[in-house]
C-alpha positions as CSV (number, residue, x, y, z in Angstrom):
1,M,182.6,61.4,115.2
2,L,184.8,59.8,112.5
3,A,182.0,59.7,110.0
4,E,181.3,63.4,110.6
5,V,184.9,64.3,110.2
6,A,185.0,62.3,106.9
7,L,181.8,63.9,105.6
8,G,183.1,67.4,106.4
9,L,186.3,66.6,104.4
10,F,184.4,65.1,101.5
11,R,182.1,68.1,101.3
12,R,185.0,70.6,101.5
13,D,187.6,68.8,99.2
14,G,185.6,66.3,97.2
15,F,185.3,62.6,97.9
16,D,188.0,61.6,95.4
17,K,190.6,63.9,96.8
18,V,190.3,62.8,100.4
19,T,192.4,59.9,101.6
20,I,192.1,57.6,104.7
21,N,195.2,59.4,106.0
22,D,193.5,62.8,105.6
23,I,190.5,61.5,107.7
24,A,192.8,60.1,110.3
25,A,194.8,63.4,110.6
26,A,191.6,65.5,110.8
27,A,190.2,63.3,113.5
28,G,193.4,63.1,115.4
29,V,193.5,59.3,115.2
30,S,195.7,56.7,113.4
31,R,195.0,55.3,110.0
32,S,194.4,51.9,111.5
33,T,191.7,53.4,113.8
34,V,189.9,54.8,110.8
35,L,190.1,51.4,109.0
36,R,188.9,49.6,112.1
37,Y,185.7,51.6,112.0
38,F,185.4,51.9,108.2
39,G,187.0,49.4,105.8
40,T,186.8,51.9,103.0
41,K,186.2,55.6,102.4
42,E,182.8,54.7,101.0
43,D,181.8,53.0,104.3
44,A,182.6,56.3,106.1
45,V,179.6,57.7,104.2
46,L,177.4,54.7,103.8
47,G,178.2,52.4,106.8
48,A,174.8,52.9,108.4
49,L,173.0,51.4,105.4
50,D,173.8,47.9,106.4
51,A,171.7,48.3,109.6
52,H,168.9,50.0,107.8
53,G,168.3,47.0,105.6
54,E,167.6,44.8,108.7
55,Q,165.5,47.5,110.3
56,V,163.3,47.7,107.2
57,A,163.1,43.9,107.1
58,D,162.0,43.9,110.8
59,A,159.4,46.6,110.1
60,L,158.1,44.5,107.2
61,R,157.7,41.4,109.3
62,A,155.8,43.5,111.9
63,R,153.2,44.8,109.4
64,P,149.7,43.4,109.7
65,A,149.3,39.9,108.3
66,G,146.3,40.9,106.2
67,E,148.1,43.8,104.5
68,D,149.1,43.1,100.9
69,D,152.9,42.8,100.2
70,W,153.2,46.1,98.3
71,A,151.5,48.2,101.0
72,A,153.6,46.4,103.6
73,L,156.8,47.2,101.7
74,R,155.8,50.8,101.4
75,R,155.1,51.2,105.1
76,A,158.2,49.4,106.1
77,L,160.3,51.9,104.1
78,D,159.0,54.6,106.5
79,I,162.1,53.6,108.6
80,V,164.3,55.2,105.9
81,V,162.0,58.2,105.6
82,D,162.2,58.8,109.3
83,I,166.0,58.7,109.2
84,Y,165.9,61.4,106.5
85,R,163.5,63.5,108.6
86,Q,165.7,63.3,111.7
87,D,168.3,65.6,110.1
88,P,167.1,66.7,106.7
89,D,170.0,69.1,106.1
90,A,172.6,66.4,106.8
91,A,170.6,63.8,104.8
92,L,170.4,66.2,101.8
93,T,174.1,66.9,101.9
94,T,175.0,63.2,102.1
95,T,172.5,62.4,99.4
96,R,173.9,65.0,97.0
97,L,177.4,63.7,97.8
98,V,176.4,60.1,97.0
99,L,174.5,61.1,93.8
100,A,177.5,63.1,92.6
101,T,180.2,60.5,93.3
102,P,180.1,57.4,91.1
103,A,182.0,55.3,93.7
104,L,179.6,56.2,96.4
105,H,176.6,55.7,94.2
106,T,177.8,52.3,93.2
107,R,178.6,51.3,96.8
108,Q,175.1,52.5,97.9
109,W,173.6,50.3,95.2
110,E,175.7,47.3,96.3
111,K,174.6,47.8,99.9
112,Q,171.0,48.2,99.0
113,H,171.2,45.2,96.7
114,G,172.2,43.3,99.9
115,W,168.8,44.3,101.4
116,R,166.9,42.3,98.8
117,P,167.3,38.8,100.3
118,A,166.3,40.1,103.8
119,L,163.2,41.9,102.4
120,A,162.2,38.9,100.3
121,R,162.6,36.6,103.3
122,A,160.5,39.0,105.4
123,L,157.8,39.0,102.7
124,A,157.8,35.2,102.7
125,E,157.7,35.0,106.5
126,R,154.7,37.3,106.6
127,G,152.7,34.6,104.8
128,A,150.4,37.2,103.4
129,S,150.7,35.5,100.0
130,P,152.1,32.1,99.1
131,R,154.1,33.5,96.2
132,P,157.3,32.0,94.8
133,E,160.6,33.4,95.9
134,I,161.2,35.2,92.7
135,T,158.0,37.3,93.3
136,H,159.2,38.4,96.7
137,T,162.6,39.3,95.3
138,V,161.2,41.3,92.4
139,R,158.9,43.2,94.8
140,A,161.8,43.9,97.1
141,A,163.9,45.2,94.2
142,A,161.1,47.3,92.9
143,A,160.4,48.8,96.3
144,L,164.1,49.8,96.7
145,D,164.1,51.4,93.2
146,C,161.0,53.4,94.2
147,L,162.9,54.5,97.3
148,N,166.0,55.6,95.4
149,I,163.9,57.4,92.8
150,A,162.0,59.2,95.5
151,I,165.2,60.2,97.3
152,A,166.7,61.5,94.1
153,H,163.6,63.7,93.4
154,W,163.6,64.8,97.0
155,A,167.3,65.9,96.8
156,R,166.7,67.7,93.5
157,S,163.8,69.6,95.2
158,D,166.2,70.8,97.9
159,N,163.9,69.2,100.5
160,T,161.0,71.3,99.4
161,L,159.0,68.1,98.5
162,D,158.0,65.6,101.1
163,L,160.0,62.4,100.9
164,A,157.1,60.2,102.1
165,D,154.8,61.8,99.5
166,L,157.4,61.1,96.8
167,L,157.7,57.5,97.9
168,D,153.9,57.1,97.9
169,E,153.9,58.5,94.3
170,A,156.6,56.1,93.2
171,F,154.8,53.1,94.7
172,A,151.5,54.2,93.1
173,A,153.2,54.4,89.7
174,L,153.8,50.7,89.9
175,S,150.3,49.9,91.3
176,V,148.5,51.1,88.2
């Protein structure tokens, strides 16, 4: 509810022009209520990303033991693809907002950067390859970059291209 109100205001007025007080007034709640749910304006848009990182790490751990790390990372990111498919119009609007707003783009990068250790640990726990920690971290970072590039291309296509296909293409570009 609060996140939807905030997104509506951001879309209408622009992210930089909307304040926490504006969100509170539009939602009919106090400023402290908004801050209890979202520590920052950026979190009103990106708050769900924290949970997505753990969901992807759990999906990665659940991949078959014999599957190579790169394939397992790609399949684990289907969690994110599925989130975009649940409501593609909302996902497209939010993605455009994030890409057009430096503060949101930076905060998204910071949040996804926080996924790296969890993904690297999940790769190590799978035991598919006894690689050094740096290898797992580099693979996790590369996978997240593939995801972000695929999402940016998907947004530029106005959802005419399939996000899963774009993600496959991004992963394939690093497999060659």
